[in-house]
N, C-alpha and C positions, 0 to 999 in steps of 0.2 A: 504494500500500500504506500502511496506517496505521503510525504510529510507536507502538511499545509501550513503556510505562514500567512495568516490573515490579519489585516489591519482592522482596528476598530475605528469608528468615526472620529475624525480629527487627528488620528495618529499620522506621523510622518517623521521627517528628520532633516538635518542639515548636512549629514555625512553620507558618503557612499556606503551601501550595504554590499560587501563582496561575498560571493559564493564560489568556493573553489573545491574541485574534486567531489562534487555531489551529484546524485542522481535521484530521480523520482521525487521532485520537489515542485510545489505549487506556491507561487507568490501572488497574493490577491489583495488589492485594495489599498495601496499606499499612495500618499501625496508627499512629494519631495519639494523642498524649497532651498534655493541658494546652495546647491551641492554640485560637485563636479559631475558625478553620475549617480542617479538614484539607485539603480540595481545593476550590479556588474557580475556576470558569470564568467568564470575561467575554468576550463577543463571539466565542464559539467555535461551531463546528458540526461535526456528524458525529463524535461522540465516545462512548466507552464508559467508564464508571467502574464497577469491580466489585471485590468481595472487600475491602471497606474496613472496618476496625474503628476505633472511637474511644473513648478515655477522656477526651474533651474536650467542650466545649459543643456544637460543631457538627461533623459529619463531612463533608458535601458541600454546597456552595452553587453555584448557577448563576444568573448575571445580577446585576442591580442595580436600584435603585429608579427611576433616572432615564430609561433608554432601553430600547427594544426590544432584545433581547439574543440569547441563545443559541437554537439550534434543531437539531432532528434528533439527539437524543442518547438514551442509555440509561443508567440508574443501576440497578444490581442487587447484591444480597447486601451490604447495609450493616448493621453491627451496632453498636449503642451499648452498650458493655460496662459503663460506669458513668457517673454524672452527677457532674461536678466543675465547679461554677460558678466560672469565672475572674473575678477582680475586674475590673470595668469592661467586661466583655464585653456586647455587645448582640445577639449571635446565639444565640437560645434555641430551637434546633431540632436535630434529627438531620440532616434534609435540608431546605434552604430554596431555593425557586425563585422568581425575580422576573422577570417580563416575558419569558418564554420561550415557545416553541411547538414542537409536534411532538416529544414525548418520552414516555418510559415509565419508571416507577419500580416495581421489584418486589424482593421478598425483603428487606424491612426488618425488623430485629429490635431491640427495645428491652428490655434486661435489667434496667435500673435506672431508676426513674421520675425525671422532672424535678420540681423543687419550686418554681421561681420563674422569671419573674413569672407572674401569673395569666392573662395573655393568650397565653402561650407555647403551642406545639404541637410534637409530635414531627416531623410532616411539615407544612411551612408553604409553601403555593403561592399566589402573588399575581399577579394580572393576566396570566394565562397561558392559552393556548388549545391545543386538539387534543392532549390527553395522557391517559394512563391511569396509575392507581395500583392495584397488586394485590399480594397475598401479603404484607401488612404485619401484624406481630404486635407490638402496642405495649402495654406495661404501665407506666402512670404511677405506680402504687403508692400515691399519696397523694390522688388526686382534686383536686390543686391546679391542674393545667394540662390543656390539651386534647390529643386524639389527633391528628386531621387537620383542618387549617384550609385552606379554599379561599376566597380573597378576590378578588372581581372576575374570576373565571375563567369561560371558556365552552368548550363542546364537549369534555367530559371524561367518563371513566368511572372508578368506584371499585368494585373487586370483591375478594372474599375477604380482607377486612381485619378483624382482630380487635383491638379497643381495649378494655382493661379498666382499672378504677380511675382513670378520667380525669374531669376536670370535665365535659367534653362529649366524646363519642367523635368526632363529625363535625360541623364547624361550617362554614357557608357564608355569605359576605357577597356581595351582588350588586355590580355595577360602580358603581352610583350610591348608595352608602350602605348602611347596615345596616338590613335590614327583615325578615330571616328567620334564625332559628337552628334548626339541627337537631342533636340530640344524644341 
């Protein structure tokens, strides 16, 4: 049976909640404010993250830049309530995925646009495989940054996503360098 970590009304935090080397976990119902990343999974598998709200730079992250990482997970119902750029933060996304496989993301809502830096995206997925993104409604407000960026990814689908007021709605970079942009 999975372990369920469920927030009560009003619960949240100002620090990242990291989960490392776990499996069969459900994270349900947190609101995060002014934190680098709300929930961060490293080397985890078989997990569900849902009903997350963020008033911070990043709501959910999975994986890292250096190693193949998380697999077999679901992220759903994530809402970026406002954009508050934390001083010194390097995590400019609502959901960031790095070197993961077999996952789905659905029900992402962005209520306030991000403004910095120019290469940022609301949903940022890097070097990942076998995944889907659907039912995302992103409003960047200023056309300063991108909606969805997929860098070095393979075997994925993107469906029913609405990106407005973005620099580019959908941007892809292949595995061996930048040679195509779609937006």
